[in-house]
C-alpha positions as CSV (number, residue, x, y, z in Angstrom):
1,M,2.1,-13.0,5.7
2,P,5.2,-12.4,8.1
3,S,5.7,-9.8,10.5
4,H,6.9,-6.2,9.0
5,R,9.7,-6.4,11.5
6,S,11.6,-9.2,9.8
7,F,11.9,-7.1,6.4
8,T,14.8,-4.4,6.2
9,A,15.9,-1.3,4.9
10,A,16.4,-2.7,1.7
11,D,12.7,-3.5,0.8
12,A,11.2,-1.7,-1.6
13,W,9.0,0.8,0.4
14,F,7.4,3.5,-2.0
15,K,5.3,6.3,-1.4
16,S,1.5,5.9,-3.0
17,S,1.4,7.9,-6.1
18,Y,-1.9,9.6,-4.7
19,S,0.5,11.0,-1.7
20,G,1.3,14.9,-2.5
21,G,4.9,16.2,-2.3
22,N,4.9,18.1,0.7
23,T,1.5,16.5,2.3
24,T,1.6,15.0,6.2
25,E,-1.1,12.4,5.0
26,C,1.4,9.9,2.9
27,V,1.3,6.3,2.7
28,E,4.1,3.8,1.7
29,C,3.6,0.3,0.0
30,A,6.0,-2.5,-0.2
31,H,5.0,-5.4,-2.4
32,T,5.9,-8.9,-1.0
33,G,6.0,-12.6,-2.5
34,T,2.5,-12.9,-1.0
35,G,1.1,-9.7,-0.7
36,T,1.6,-6.0,0.1
37,L,2.5,-4.0,3.2
38,V,1.3,-0.7,4.2
39,R,2.4,1.5,6.6
40,D,2.2,5.5,7.5
41,S,5.0,7.0,5.9
42,K,5.4,9.5,9.1
43,W,5.9,6.6,11.5
44,P,8.0,3.7,9.5
45,D,8.7,1.8,12.5
46,G,5.0,1.7,13.5
47,P,2.3,-0.5,12.5
48,V,2.1,-1.9,9.2
49,L,-1.1,-3.4,7.7
50,A,-0.1,-6.5,5.5
51,V,-2.8,-7.4,3.0
52,Q,-3.1,-10.4,1.0
53,A,-2.2,-10.4,-2.9
54,D,-5.5,-11.0,-3.9
55,A,-7.2,-8.7,-1.6
56,W,-4.6,-6.2,-2.6
57,S,-5.6,-6.4,-6.3
58,I,-9.5,-6.3,-5.5
59,F,-8.9,-3.4,-3.6
60,V,-6.7,-1.4,-6.2
61,E,-9.2,-2.5,-9.0
62,G,-12.3,-1.1,-7.2
63,I,-10.5,2.1,-6.7
64,S,-9.3,2.6,-10.1
65,P,-10.7,5.3,-12.3
66,N,-11.8,3.4,-15.3
67,H,-13.5,0.6,-12.6
68,A,-15.4,3.7,-10.8
69,A,-16.6,5.2,-14.0
70,H,-18.2,1.4,-15.5
71,A,-19.8,1.0,-11.9
72,A,-21.7,4.0,-12.1
73,L,-23.5,2.9,-15.7
């Protein structure tokens, strides 16, 4: 996955749906052709976590409410 420094302001960074309106604990994500980038919304020029597409899918499935309900059965 390319370095986050190669991305421009035109990239589609979006705030996590679990981030509150005025809270200080927010993350932003940007989907790429090969995965997802994650960064701290308070520090947009700081470090970025790059996650490959297959790993991101497993992560999202694992934290979804429907998955958690079925896993507890």
